[in-house]
N, C-alpha and C positions, 0 to 999 in steps of 0.2 A: 429720476435716474437712481438706480440702486447704488448705495454707498460702497457695496462690496463688489468691486470689478473682478471678474473671473476670466480665466483663459479656457474657452470652450473648444474642444476638438470635434469638428463635424466629420463623420465618416458615413459615406453613402454608397449603396449598391449602384445607384444611378447618379451621374453628375455630368454636366456639360464638359466636353473636351474635344480635341481634334479628331478622335476616332468615332465617338458616338454622337457628335453634334450637340443638339440642344436637349438631349435626353436627361430629364431630371432637373430642368431649369427652375422648377418650383422649390427644389431643395436649395439651390443657389440663392433664391430670393429669401428664404428663411434665414440662411446664413448671413446675408447682408442686413436683414432686419436685426438680428441678434448683435451684429457688430456695432449697432448704434448705441449699445449699452456695455458691451463686453469685448474683450479681445477674442477673435475667432480665427482658428486655423482649420482649413478644410484639408483632409487627407483622403485622396481618391486614388484607386488602383485600377488600371485598364490594360487589357491585353492588346497587343499590336503585332500583327503578322508581318509587318514591314521592317521590324528591327530584330537584331540578333543579340542585343544586350540591353539591360535596363537603362531607362532614361528618366531623370527627374526634372519636371518643369515647375517653376515657382512663379506665381502671379500675385502681385500686390494690388489688391482692388482698392483699398483705402488704408489709412493708418492703423485700423483695427482688424483688418481682414486680409489674410493671405490664403492662397490656394496652392497646395502642394500635390501635384499629380504625378504618380509614378507609373510609367509605361514599362511593361515587361514583354519579352518575346512570347507571343501566344502560340501554344502548341495545339495540335489536333486532338490531343489526349486530355480529357478533363482532369484526371488525377494530377498530371504534371502542372496544369494551370493552377490547381488548388494550392499546391506548395509554392509555386512562383508568386501567387498573390500574397500568401502569408509573408514570404520573404520581402516582398515589395512594401507591405505595410510596415514591417520592421525598419526598412530603409527610410520610409517617410517619417516614422516616429522619431528616428534619430535626427533627421533634418529639422523637425519642428521643436523638439525638446519637451520640457515639462508642460503639463496642463492640469486643470482642476476637475474636469468632467467631460465625458464623451456624450455627444448628441448623435446617435446613430439614426440612419434613415433607410427605410425599405428593407424588411426582413428577407434575407436570402443568405446563402452559404458564405458570401463575402463577409458577413458579420461574425463569422467564427473567430476572427482575430479580436473583435470587440469583446466577445465572451471570454477569451483567454485573458484579456486585460482585467476583466472583473474577477475571474476566479484565481488568478495567480499574481496579480499586481494591485488588487484592491481599488481599481479605478471604476467608479460607479458610472452607469450610463442610463440615458433615456432613449426611447425609440419613437420617432415620428413615422407614421405609416401612410402611404399614398396608394398602394397597389390595388388594382381591381381584381387581382388573382384570388383574393380571399372570397370572392363571390362564386367561384367555380370549384370544380373538383381539384383536390390537391393530393399529391402523393403522400404515402404514409411517412416516408423519410422527411419530407419537407414539413409536414404537420408536426412531427416529433421535434425537429430542430427549432421550429417557431415556438413551440411550447417551452423549450428550454430557454430560448432568448427572452420570452416574456416572463418566465419565472425569476430570472436574475436582473431584469430591468427595474430601475427605481421608479420609472413612470413610463406608461405607454400612451402615446399621443396621436391617435388617428385624426385625420382631417375632417371626419364627419361621424355622426352618431351611427349612421347605417354601416359604415366601415367598422366601427367598434363592434357592432352586433355580429357582423360577418366574421370578424376575427375571433370573437368568443364562440361562435358556432363551429369554427375550425379548431377549437380546443385551447386557444390562447387565453391564459389567465394572468391577471396582474392588476396594478393600480392604473386605471384608465382616466384620461381627461381629453376631451376634444379640443384641439387648437387648430383652426382652419388655416388655409393658405393666406398669403399676404399680398397686398397691392401697394405700389408706390403712388400714393394719392397726390404727390406733387407733380408726377408725370401724367397720371390719369386724372386730370382735373375736369370739373364740370364744364360742359360745352355751353355756349351762349346762342348758337345758331338755331333757327327754327327748322321745321321739317322741309325736306326737299320737295320741289314741285312734282318730280317723278320719284316716287319712293325708292330708297336704296336699302336692300337687305344684305347682310354681311355674314360670311363664315370664314374664320381663320383657324387653321389647325395643321396637324401633320398630314392630313388628307388620307388617312388610312381608312379605307372603306369598311373593313370589318369592325372598326371601332367607331368611327364618326358618321357612318351611314351616308356617305357622299351620294351614292346612287339614289337613295330616298329623297334627298334634297333636290337633286337634278330632276327627278321625275315630277316632284311638286312644281318646280319652275315651269316645266313643259306644260303641265295641266293648266296653270295660270295663264301662260302665254296663249295657249289654245283658246282660253276663255276670253281673250282680248284685253286683259288688264295691262296697264302701262306701269312698268317698274323695272328695276335693275337688280340683279343678284351678283354681288362681288364675292369671289371665292379664291382662296389661295393660302399659302403658308409654306412650311418646309417639307413638302412632299411632292409626289409625282402628279404633274398637271396633265399628262398625256391622255388618260382616260376622260378627263373633263373636256379637253379640247376636241377629242373624238366625238363626244356626245353633242357638243355645240355644233360641230360640222354636220353630223348626221341629221340633226333636227333643225338646222338653220336657226340657231338661237343667238347669233352674234349680237343682236340688239338688246338681248336680255341678260346674258351671262358675261361678266368681265372677270378675267383672271389676273393673278399677280403671284410673285414668288415669295421667298423668305423675307420677313420684315424684322426690323429692330423693334424694341419695345416702344420707342418714340413713334415709329411709323404705325404700329398697331394702335396706339392711342389716337393718332390722327385719323386712321381709317374708321375707328369706332365713333369718333366725333362726327364724321361725315355721313354715317349711316343712320337710318331711321329705326332699324331693329337689327339685333344680332340673332343668328340662328345656330343652335347646337342640338342636332337631331341624332344624338349618339345612341348606340346600343348599350354602352356601359360607361360610367364615370364615377368619380368620388365627389370631389368638391372642386370643380374646374376653375382655374384662374381666370379664364376668359369671361366667365359670367360676371364675376365681381369687378373685373376691369371694365366691362361694358356698363355695369351699374355706376361705376365711379365717374364715367364721363357723362352719364345721364341718358344712355341709350337702352331702351327696353329690350327684353330677351324673350325669344320663343325657345323652350328647351324641353327635351325628353324627361319624363319622370323616372330617372334612374339614379342609383347611388344616393348620395347625400344632397342632390341639387335642391330638393324641396325644403331642406332644413334652413337654407339661407336664401330664401326667395320670397320677399314680401308680395302680397297678393296683387298690388297695383304697380308692380315693376315689370310686368310682362305676362306670359302665358306658359303654363306647364301642360304638356300633352303626353299621351301614351307613346312609348317607344315604337318606332317603325309604323306609326299610323299616318300614312301619307295623306289620306283624306282630311284628317284633323289638322295636319300641318298646312295644307292648302286653305282650309277654313280660317285658321288664325292669321295667315298672311293676308287673306282677303279683309279681315277685320282691320289690320294695320293699314292697308291701302285705303280703306274707307275712313282712316284717321281716328281710330279709337283712342281715347285719352288715357294716359297713364300718369304716374307721379312725375313731378318736375325733376329736371336734371340736378338741381341743388338738393332736393330731398333724397334722391338716390345716392348722390355723392356723400352726403352727411351720414347715411347708413353705412357706407363702406368705410368712411373715416373712423366711425365709432367702433367698428367690428373687425376690420381687416387691414387697417393702415399699419405702416412700419412701427409707429409709436405703440399702437395697441397690441400687436402680435409680439413685439419685443418685450413689452411689460408682462405679458402672460408667460412667455418662456422664462423671463427673469424670476417670476414668482415660483415657478417650478424648480429652477436651478437653486435658488436660495433656500428653499425648503429642504432640498436634498443635502446641500452643503452643511446646513445647520444641524443635521442629524449626526454628523461626525463627532 
């Protein structure tokens, strides 16, 4: 543990709250990891159409971590919301008090307040980036704003090398270092059970088809069912199950596809332990938490070769396939059904412990913070 305990202010464009649900829970996990070494205050601002005056909510997660969320009356006019956000950040700052360094997350106009803290109050900041938006076309205004944010950041911390390259291709310049997402390895521990007699394949996500390619996964399941294979595909999460239920009904796949709703992290861990393989057939990703969580419990993964997935994917931990190649997904699932061998659960868990655990990620952020503080 670092001898120099700091007060880190986390500010994020995305963060879980009663309006936006679990959006940005990976930022929350980073904040929790940092709180194992430092005092952390999260300041998040969110518009709410159901209120007519600002409301401040404070949550004490542990003795080193507090979340201060300021809700403001959301207008239909963006310019009004912009000024209300700024005022809300000021309210939250007053509530929190002094801090040593800002850890900003996800480049967006919300971080204008962070930029002001740097330019007029000499508060240095680092930025962790998660967004897949950098892989696509970006407006001139957003590109310009991101360039300014990068220019004044003491460190830019994308969660994958591919994301760093995408950011640089969008014109962002600065001092980059890749620090990936974090897994609670005390919760996602190595399983001891052997494979199921009837193989179980698992997918957990927000179930957004345009992102996670739910349709492609369901089509692969139908092909395998038509071929006569015996298996189950368990799918669910914090999204709309109705299209999946309609697909099941239309193709009479009740014996093959099992659905479930939103899960806690503990329940996700249990689901992963019970599965023979996890499937992530996405069109776009950066460095998904679910893959390293699956590795942490010892469950192999079949994943699309998108974003930074291949950067953190040892060759004997599963299979990487082209995005939206349903035939290849079918082929790899067939391999699993025929009990292809992969690394042991303990080997997978040790890899995660050494690279993505709370201890390891907290140490890496600490090194960044201390190097910046020491420059003063």
